[in-house]
C-alpha positions as CSV (number, residue, x, y, z in Angstrom):
1,X,-3.7,-78.0,27.0
2,X,-3.2,-74.8,28.7
3,X,-5.9,-73.5,30.2
4,X,-4.8,-70.0,31.1
5,X,-5.5,-66.7,29.6
6,X,-4.9,-62.9,30.1
7,X,-7.9,-62.7,28.3
8,X,-11.1,-64.7,28.0
9,X,-14.2,-63.2,25.7
10,X,-17.6,-64.8,26.1
11,X,-19.9,-64.6,23.1
12,X,-19.1,-64.9,19.8
13,X,-21.2,-62.1,17.9
14,X,-19.5,-58.8,16.2
15,X,-18.8,-57.3,20.0
16,X,-16.4,-60.6,21.0
17,X,-15.6,-61.0,17.5
18,X,-14.5,-57.0,17.1
19,X,-12.8,-57.2,21.0
20,X,-10.7,-60.5,20.2
21,X,-9.6,-58.9,16.7
22,X,-8.3,-55.2,18.6
23,X,-7.1,-58.0,21.8
24,X,-5.0,-59.8,19.1
25,X,-3.0,-57.2,18.3
26,X,-1.3,-57.2,21.2
27,X,1.1,-60.0,23.3
28,X,-1.5,-61.7,25.5
29,X,-3.4,-65.0,25.3
30,X,-6.8,-64.4,24.3
31,X,-9.6,-67.3,24.3
32,X,-12.9,-66.6,22.8
33,X,-16.0,-68.8,23.8
34,X,-19.2,-69.2,21.8
35,X,-22.2,-71.4,22.7
36,X,-23.7,-71.9,19.1
37,X,-21.9,-73.9,16.4
38,X,-20.0,-71.2,15.0
39,X,-19.2,-67.6,15.5
40,X,-22.4,-65.2,14.4
41,X,-25.0,-67.8,15.2
42,X,-26.7,-65.6,17.6
43,X,-28.1,-62.3,17.6
44,X,-25.6,-60.7,15.3
45,X,-26.6,-63.9,12.0
46,X,-29.8,-61.9,12.0
47,X,-28.3,-58.2,12.1
48,X,-29.9,-55.5,9.2
49,X,-26.4,-55.1,8.4
50,X,-26.3,-51.5,8.6
51,X,-23.6,-49.0,9.5
52,X,-25.8,-46.6,11.1
53,X,-24.7,-42.5,11.1
54,X,-25.4,-41.8,14.1
55,X,-28.0,-39.5,13.7
56,X,-30.8,-41.8,15.3
57,X,-28.9,-42.0,18.8
58,X,-29.8,-39.9,21.8
59,X,-26.7,-37.2,22.7
60,X,-24.8,-38.1,25.6
61,X,-25.1,-41.9,25.4
62,X,-22.7,-44.5,24.8
63,X,-24.6,-45.5,21.8
64,X,-24.4,-41.9,20.2
65,X,-20.7,-41.7,20.6
66,X,-19.4,-45.1,20.2
67,X,-21.7,-45.0,17.1
68,X,-20.0,-42.6,15.4
69,X,-16.6,-43.6,16.0
70,X,-17.5,-47.2,14.9
71,X,-18.7,-45.8,11.8
72,X,-15.1,-44.0,10.7
73,X,-13.6,-47.3,11.1
74,X,-15.2,-49.5,8.4
75,X,-13.5,-47.9,5.3
76,X,-10.0,-49.1,6.7
77,X,-11.3,-52.4,8.7
78,X,-13.4,-53.7,5.0
79,X,-10.1,-53.1,3.2
80,X,-7.5,-54.9,5.8
81,X,-10.2,-58.1,6.3
82,X,-11.6,-58.4,3.2
83,X,-15.3,-58.0,3.7
84,X,-18.0,-56.5,1.9
85,X,-18.9,-52.8,2.6
86,X,-20.4,-50.1,1.0
87,X,-21.6,-46.5,2.0
88,X,-24.5,-45.8,0.3
89,X,-25.9,-43.7,2.6
90,X,-29.6,-42.5,4.2
91,X,-32.8,-40.9,3.4
92,X,-34.8,-40.4,6.4
93,X,-38.3,-39.7,4.6
94,X,-40.9,-37.4,5.7
95,X,-44.6,-37.1,4.4
96,X,-46.3,-35.0,6.4
97,X,-45.1,-31.2,7.6
98,X,-45.1,-32.5,11.2
99,X,-42.7,-35.3,10.3
100,X,-40.5,-32.7,8.3
101,X,-40.4,-30.9,11.7
102,X,-39.1,-34.2,13.5
103,X,-36.2,-34.4,10.7
104,X,-34.9,-31.1,12.2
105,X,-35.2,-32.4,15.6
106,X,-32.8,-35.6,14.2
107,X,-30.6,-33.0,11.9
108,X,-30.2,-31.7,15.6
109,X,-29.6,-34.8,17.2
110,X,-26.6,-35.7,14.5
111,X,-25.2,-32.5,14.7
112,X,-24.6,-32.9,18.3
113,X,-23.1,-36.4,17.9
114,X,-20.7,-35.1,15.2
115,X,-22.2,-36.9,12.3
116,X,-20.7,-35.5,9.2
117,X,-22.3,-34.1,5.8
118,X,-26.0,-34.3,7.3
119,X,-28.3,-32.0,4.7
120,X,-31.9,-31.9,4.3
121,X,-33.1,-32.8,0.5
122,X,-36.3,-31.4,-0.8
123,X,-39.1,-33.2,-2.4
124,X,-37.5,-32.9,-6.1
125,X,-33.9,-34.0,-4.7
126,X,-35.1,-36.8,-2.8
127,X,-37.0,-38.5,-5.4
128,X,-34.3,-37.6,-7.9
129,X,-31.7,-40.0,-5.5
130,X,-34.5,-42.4,-4.9
131,X,-37.3,-42.6,-7.8
132,X,-39.3,-45.1,-6.6
133,X,-40.1,-43.4,-3.5
134,X,-43.8,-42.4,-2.9
135,X,-44.3,-39.1,-4.8
136,X,-45.8,-37.8,-1.9
137,X,-42.7,-37.7,0.1
138,X,-42.2,-34.1,0.8
139,X,-37.9,-34.6,1.2
140,X,-35.6,-35.9,3.4
141,X,-32.8,-36.1,5.8
142,X,-29.7,-37.2,3.9
143,X,-26.6,-39.3,5.5
144,X,-24.2,-40.3,3.2
145,X,-22.1,-41.9,5.6
146,X,-24.9,-45.0,6.3
147,X,-23.1,-48.1,4.9
148,X,-24.3,-51.5,3.8
149,X,-22.3,-54.6,5.4
150,X,-22.6,-58.4,5.5
151,X,-23.0,-58.7,9.0
152,X,-22.1,-62.4,9.6
153,X,-19.0,-61.8,6.6
154,X,-17.7,-59.2,9.0
155,X,-17.8,-61.4,11.9
156,X,-16.0,-64.1,10.2
157,X,-13.5,-61.9,9.2
158,X,-12.7,-60.5,12.7
159,X,-12.4,-63.8,14.3
160,X,-10.2,-65.4,11.3
161,X,-7.9,-62.2,11.6
162,X,-8.0,-62.9,15.4
163,X,-7.2,-66.5,14.9
164,X,-4.2,-66.0,12.6
165,X,-3.0,-63.9,15.3
166,X,-3.1,-66.5,18.1
167,X,-6.8,-66.1,19.3
168,X,-7.8,-70.0,20.7
169,X,-11.6,-70.1,19.6
170,X,-14.0,-72.7,21.7
171,X,-17.6,-73.4,19.7
172,X,-20.2,-75.6,21.6
173,X,-19.1,-74.2,24.9
174,X,-22.0,-72.5,26.6
175,X,-20.5,-70.9,30.0
176,X,-22.4,-71.4,32.9
177,X,-20.3,-70.4,35.6
178,X,-17.9,-67.9,36.8
179,X,-15.9,-67.5,39.9
180,X,-13.4,-66.0,41.1
181,X,-10.4,-68.2,40.9
182,X,-6.6,-68.2,42.2
183,X,-4.6,-64.9,43.4
184,X,-6.5,-62.5,40.9
185,X,-7.6,-64.9,38.0
186,X,-10.9,-65.3,37.1
187,X,-12.6,-68.4,36.2
188,X,-14.8,-69.7,33.3
189,X,-16.8,-73.4,33.4
190,X,-18.6,-74.8,30.2
191,X,-21.6,-76.8,30.3
192,X,-19.3,-79.3,28.9
193,X,-17.0,-79.4,32.4
194,X,-14.3,-77.2,29.7
195,X,-12.3,-74.6,32.5
196,X,-10.5,-72.0,31.5
197,X,-9.3,-69.1,33.7
198,X,-8.3,-65.8,32.8
199,X,-7.0,-62.5,34.5
200,X,-9.7,-60.5,32.9
201,X,-13.3,-61.9,31.4
202,X,-15.1,-60.1,28.8
203,X,-19.2,-60.6,29.3
204,X,-19.9,-60.1,25.4
205,X,-22.9,-63.1,25.5
206,X,-25.6,-60.5,23.7
207,X,-29.3,-61.8,24.6
208,X,-27.2,-64.1,27.8
209,X,-25.1,-61.2,28.9
210,X,-27.5,-60.8,32.5
211,X,-27.2,-64.5,32.9
212,X,-23.4,-65.0,32.3
213,X,-23.4,-61.5,34.7
214,X,-25.3,-63.3,37.4
215,X,-23.5,-66.3,36.8
216,X,-20.5,-64.0,38.0
217,X,-22.5,-62.2,41.1
218,X,-22.7,-58.8,39.5
219,X,-26.4,-58.9,37.7
220,X,-27.6,-56.0,38.4
221,X,-29.2,-55.4,35.1
222,X,-32.0,-57.5,32.9
223,X,-31.9,-58.1,29.0
224,X,-35.4,-57.9,27.3
225,X,-35.1,-59.3,23.9
226,X,-36.8,-57.2,21.5
227,X,-37.8,-58.8,18.2
228,X,-37.3,-57.3,14.7
229,X,-39.2,-59.5,11.8
230,X,-37.6,-58.9,8.3
231,X,-38.3,-59.9,4.9
232,X,-36.0,-60.7,1.8
233,X,-36.9,-60.0,-1.7
234,X,-36.0,-62.0,-5.1
235,X,-33.0,-60.5,-6.6
236,X,-34.9,-59.4,-9.7
237,X,-36.5,-56.4,-7.6
238,X,-32.8,-55.4,-6.3
239,X,-32.9,-51.8,-8.1
240,X,-36.2,-50.7,-5.8
241,X,-33.5,-48.7,-3.7
242,X,-29.9,-47.3,-3.6
243,X,-29.8,-46.2,-0.2
244,X,-31.1,-47.0,3.2
245,X,-34.3,-45.5,3.5
246,X,-35.8,-44.7,7.0
247,X,-39.2,-43.5,7.9
248,X,-39.4,-40.9,10.9
249,X,-38.7,-43.1,14.3
250,X,-41.0,-44.6,16.6
251,X,-40.4,-44.5,20.1
252,X,-38.8,-47.8,20.2
253,X,-37.4,-48.3,16.7
254,X,-36.0,-46.9,13.8
255,X,-39.4,-47.7,12.3
256,X,-39.7,-50.1,9.6
257,X,-36.7,-49.5,6.7
258,X,-36.1,-50.7,3.0
259,X,-32.5,-52.2,3.1
260,X,-30.5,-52.4,0.2
261,X,-27.9,-55.3,1.0
262,X,-24.2,-55.5,-0.3
263,X,-25.4,-59.0,-1.9
264,X,-27.9,-57.3,-4.0
265,X,-31.5,-58.1,-2.7
266,X,-33.4,-56.0,-0.9
267,X,-34.8,-56.2,2.6
268,X,-37.4,-55.3,4.4
269,X,-38.3,-54.6,8.5
270,X,-37.3,-54.9,11.1
271,X,-40.3,-55.1,14.0
272,X,-39.5,-54.1,17.2
273,X,-41.4,-55.9,19.7
274,X,-40.6,-56.7,23.2
275,X,-41.0,-60.6,23.7
276,X,-40.4,-62.8,26.9
277,X,-38.7,-65.9,25.1
278,X,-34.8,-65.7,23.8
279,X,-35.6,-68.0,21.6
280,X,-38.9,-67.1,19.8
281,X,-37.5,-65.9,16.4
282,X,-40.9,-67.1,14.6
283,X,-42.4,-64.3,12.4
284,X,-46.0,-63.7,11.8
285,X,-49.0,-62.8,9.7
286,X,-49.3,-59.8,11.7
287,X,-45.7,-58.6,11.4
288,X,-45.8,-59.3,7.3
289,X,-49.0,-57.1,6.9
290,X,-47.6,-54.7,9.4
291,X,-44.0,-54.3,7.7
292,X,-45.4,-53.9,4.1
293,X,-48.1,-51.5,5.3
294,X,-45.4,-49.1,6.3
295,X,-42.9,-50.0,3.8
296,X,-45.3,-49.2,0.4
297,X,-46.2,-45.9,1.8
298,X,-42.9,-45.4,1.6
299,X,-41.9,-47.7,-2.0
300,X,-45.2,-48.5,-3.0
301,X,-43.7,-50.9,-5.4
302,X,-42.9,-53.2,-3.2
303,X,-44.8,-56.6,-3.2
304,X,-45.3,-59.7,-0.7
305,X,-45.4,-61.6,-3.7
306,X,-41.4,-61.1,-4.1
307,X,-40.6,-62.5,-0.7
308,X,-38.2,-65.3,-1.0
309,X,-37.4,-65.6,2.7
310,X,-38.1,-64.6,6.1
311,X,-36.5,-64.2,9.6
312,X,-36.6,-62.4,13.2
313,X,-33.6,-61.7,15.5
314,X,-33.7,-60.3,19.0
315,X,-31.8,-57.8,20.1
316,X,-30.7,-57.4,23.5
317,X,-32.0,-54.1,25.4
318,X,-30.7,-53.9,28.6
319,X,-32.0,-52.0,31.8
320,X,-31.8,-48.6,30.8
321,X,-31.8,-49.2,27.0
322,X,-28.1,-47.9,26.4
323,X,-24.8,-50.0,26.0
324,X,-23.4,-51.6,29.3
325,X,-19.9,-51.5,29.1
326,X,-17.0,-51.2,31.9
327,X,-16.0,-53.5,35.3
328,X,-17.9,-54.6,37.6
329,X,-17.3,-55.5,41.6
330,X,-15.9,-58.4,40.5
331,X,-12.2,-57.8,39.7
332,X,-11.7,-58.5,36.4
333,X,-15.2,-59.3,35.1
334,X,-15.6,-56.6,32.7
335,X,-19.4,-55.9,30.6
336,X,-20.0,-55.1,27.4
337,X,-23.7,-55.9,27.3
338,X,-27.0,-54.7,26.1
339,X,-25.3,-53.8,22.4
340,X,-28.3,-53.2,20.8
341,X,-29.0,-51.0,17.7
342,X,-26.6,-49.5,16.7
343,X,-24.2,-52.2,18.1
344,X,-22.8,-53.5,14.8
345,X,-22.0,-50.3,13.6
346,X,-20.4,-49.6,17.2
347,X,-18.6,-52.9,17.5
348,X,-15.2,-51.2,16.2
349,X,-15.3,-48.2,19.0
350,X,-16.6,-50.7,21.6
351,X,-13.6,-52.5,21.0
352,X,-11.2,-50.1,21.4
353,X,-13.1,-48.9,24.4
354,X,-12.8,-51.9,26.0
355,X,-8.8,-52.4,25.5
356,X,-8.7,-48.7,26.9
357,X,-10.6,-50.2,30.3
358,X,-7.9,-53.4,30.0
359,X,-5.0,-51.3,30.1
360,X,-6.8,-49.0,33.0
361,X,-7.3,-52.3,35.0
362,X,-3.6,-53.1,34.8
363,X,-3.3,-55.5,31.5
364,X,-0.1,-54.9,30.1
365,X,-0.7,-54.6,26.4
366,X,2.7,-54.6,24.2
367,X,2.4,-54.6,20.3
368,X,2.9,-57.5,18.5
369,X,5.7,-56.9,16.1
370,X,4.6,-59.8,13.6
371,X,0.9,-58.7,13.9
372,X,-1.1,-59.9,10.7
373,X,-3.5,-57.0,10.0
374,X,-4.6,-58.7,6.6
375,X,-7.1,-61.2,6.2
376,X,-7.8,-62.9,2.8
377,X,-11.6,-63.2,2.0
378,X,-13.2,-65.4,0.0
379,X,-13.6,-64.7,-3.5
380,X,-17.0,-64.6,-5.2
381,X,-17.1,-65.2,-8.6
382,X,-20.5,-63.7,-8.9
383,X,-19.4,-60.2,-8.0
384,X,-16.5,-60.5,-10.1
385,X,-18.5,-61.5,-13.0
386,X,-21.4,-58.5,-11.9
387,X,-17.9,-56.0,-11.5
388,X,-16.9,-57.1,-15.2
389,X,-13.5,-58.5,-13.8
390,X,-13.2,-61.4,-16.2
391,X,-9.4,-61.8,-15.7
392,X,-10.1,-62.3,-11.5
393,X,-12.5,-65.0,-12.9
394,X,-10.2,-66.8,-15.5
395,X,-7.1,-66.4,-13.4
396,X,-9.2,-68.5,-10.1
397,X,-10.2,-71.3,-12.9
398,X,-6.8,-71.5,-14.1
399,X,-5.8,-72.3,-10.1
400,X,-8.7,-74.2,-9.4
401,X,-11.2,-75.4,-12.0
402,X,-14.3,-75.8,-9.2
403,X,-14.7,-72.0,-9.7
404,X,-15.8,-73.1,-12.9
405,X,-18.3,-75.2,-11.4
406,X,-21.7,-74.1,-11.0
407,X,-23.2,-75.5,-7.2
408,X,-25.7,-72.8,-6.4
409,X,-27.9,-71.3,-9.8
410,X,-29.8,-68.4,-7.8
411,X,-26.4,-66.8,-6.6
412,X,-23.8,-68.7,-8.9
413,X,-22.0,-70.0,-5.9
414,X,-19.0,-72.5,-6.9
415,X,-17.7,-75.7,-5.7
416,X,-14.4,-74.2,-5.0
417,X,-16.1,-71.3,-2.8
418,X,-18.1,-73.6,-0.8
419,X,-14.8,-75.7,-0.6
420,X,-13.1,-72.9,1.1
421,X,-15.5,-71.6,3.6
422,X,-15.2,-75.6,4.8
423,X,-11.5,-75.5,5.0
424,X,-12.0,-72.5,7.1
425,X,-14.2,-74.3,9.5
426,X,-17.6,-73.4,8.1
427,X,-19.2,-77.0,8.7
428,X,-23.0,-76.4,8.8
429,X,-25.4,-75.4,6.2
430,X,-26.4,-72.1,7.5
431,X,-22.4,-71.2,8.1
432,X,-21.7,-72.1,4.6
433,X,-25.0,-69.9,3.4
434,X,-23.4,-66.8,5.3
435,X,-20.0,-66.8,4.1
436,X,-21.2,-67.8,0.4
437,X,-24.4,-67.1,0.1
438,X,-25.5,-70.7,-1.2
439,X,-29.2,-71.7,-0.4
440,X,-30.1,-67.8,-0.4
441,X,-31.7,-67.4,-3.4
442,X,-35.0,-67.7,-4.8
443,X,-35.1,-71.2,-4.3
444,X,-33.8,-71.0,-0.8
445,X,-31.8,-74.2,-1.5
446,X,-33.8,-76.6,-2.9
447,X,-31.5,-77.1,-6.0
448,X,-27.7,-76.6,-4.5
449,X,-28.2,-78.3,-0.9
450,X,-27.6,-81.2,-1.5
451,X,-24.5,-80.6,-3.6
452,X,-23.3,-78.4,-0.7
453,X,-23.7,-81.2,1.9
454,X,-21.5,-83.4,-0.5
455,X,-18.7,-81.2,-0.6
456,X,-19.0,-80.6,2.8
457,X,-18.6,-84.4,3.0
458,X,-15.7,-84.6,0.6
459,X,-13.6,-82.2,2.4
460,X,-14.3,-83.0,6.0
461,X,-15.4,-86.7,5.8
462,X,-18.3,-86.2,7.7
463,X,-21.3,-88.4,7.2
464,X,-24.3,-87.1,5.4
465,X,-26.6,-87.9,8.5
466,X,-24.0,-86.0,10.9
467,X,-24.4,-82.9,8.3
468,X,-26.7,-80.1,10.1
469,X,-28.3,-77.0,9.4
470,X,-26.8,-75.3,12.4
471,X,-24.9,-78.0,14.8
472,X,-25.8,-81.2,16.8
473,X,-30.0,-81.8,16.8
474,X,-30.8,-80.0,13.4
475,X,-29.2,-82.5,10.8
476,X,-31.0,-82.5,7.7
477,X,-31.3,-86.0,7.0
478,X,-33.6,-88.3,8.7
479,X,-30.7,-91.5,9.5
480,X,-33.0,-94.1,8.2
481,X,-33.2,-92.4,4.9
482,X,-29.4,-92.0,5.0
483,X,-28.9,-95.6,5.6
484,X,-30.9,-96.3,3.0
485,X,-29.3,-94.2,0.3
486,X,-25.7,-95.6,1.1
487,X,-27.5,-99.4,1.1
């Protein structure tokens, strides 16, 4: 194997994925290294999936500049890469005269950041747009450019398109060493002993970007994990809100949101609590109580009895509280660190920024004449049925009868969809869940998990006892039980 590359990217979240896809336009060799079993399994998997308009960010920051630029790219990217994206808009709801004044501050902030089409809405207009809001609302700031996206499907789409344009992907490869190599190259070593060299290394390691930078001898910042708990509600209450509902923010957070998703269910959260551990993903009774108290202030009909699952994510908050993007004193080592909210929104613009930095640093970028701009998404039968596109359903079943075989009853996911996800390299239960939604409904995989495992076994030849939730060490079946079943 040729271990020499033009660019090595460390981190397979949405930032590393966006950089990989952007650079795959050019005649260069690129490798992406991810320490987890699959891409998007770090910070990105717990993202709220909001494509922010940009009025939250402080003018003059990288967050403000790149959020608005990145937001504009999602319509084109969604069309090219076939991942779910909808421009639903958002309302920041005010419940006091003091909060009304704060709305004006955020309007001015958005105006300075070039956020388009914002407007103030009266109480009547706010309730007309979102009738389930608390009738005590006095007004709102409406930002129609806000969108919603499936964060892991976005990440998968970026990586899949980069792969078909020549990207080399290395998963389960934790970077432990970065050093100056021969000539102008930078050498990267992983925990398993893989050694790669590149003229440039992009540090997009999320929560661990500070540790990667320290390994390179340029660790002049720290990453503080900021935990956010979120709660997913049953699909039967998916009509609670159509738009993203923001409260008036706190000093450390955009507040507790009510968030529609492109897949249908509504989410509530996230909280924002700085923690010490980069692996603390537990939810708490205190978090649950606090989140729903705030959410019910905005949407009184929200009930904890509608929760079907909960999870937590960790935002990588860097020293200075802004994105850290740029070259370092180690020639060829470039940071894309501290990418907290609105990082997903900013990802396309961050990728373009990294491309510009590479050009300034001397990398020759020649466009590939045969670049493949389009990636085919997975057909979701549930979505086709909801859209009443029965011809699409009939055509799919005619090509593959697996589209007529229901595996996940809660989310109406078929055998063919799961097989397609496995064929694309997603071979853990979490990866299948993220790619197809199998196991995300009311029963949380109680009905379909064994069926999904059998499809993975059939498509890959992996024994049932080796099939995992999220990679080695998280196998679903205990070995004695699995052996007993086989006997």
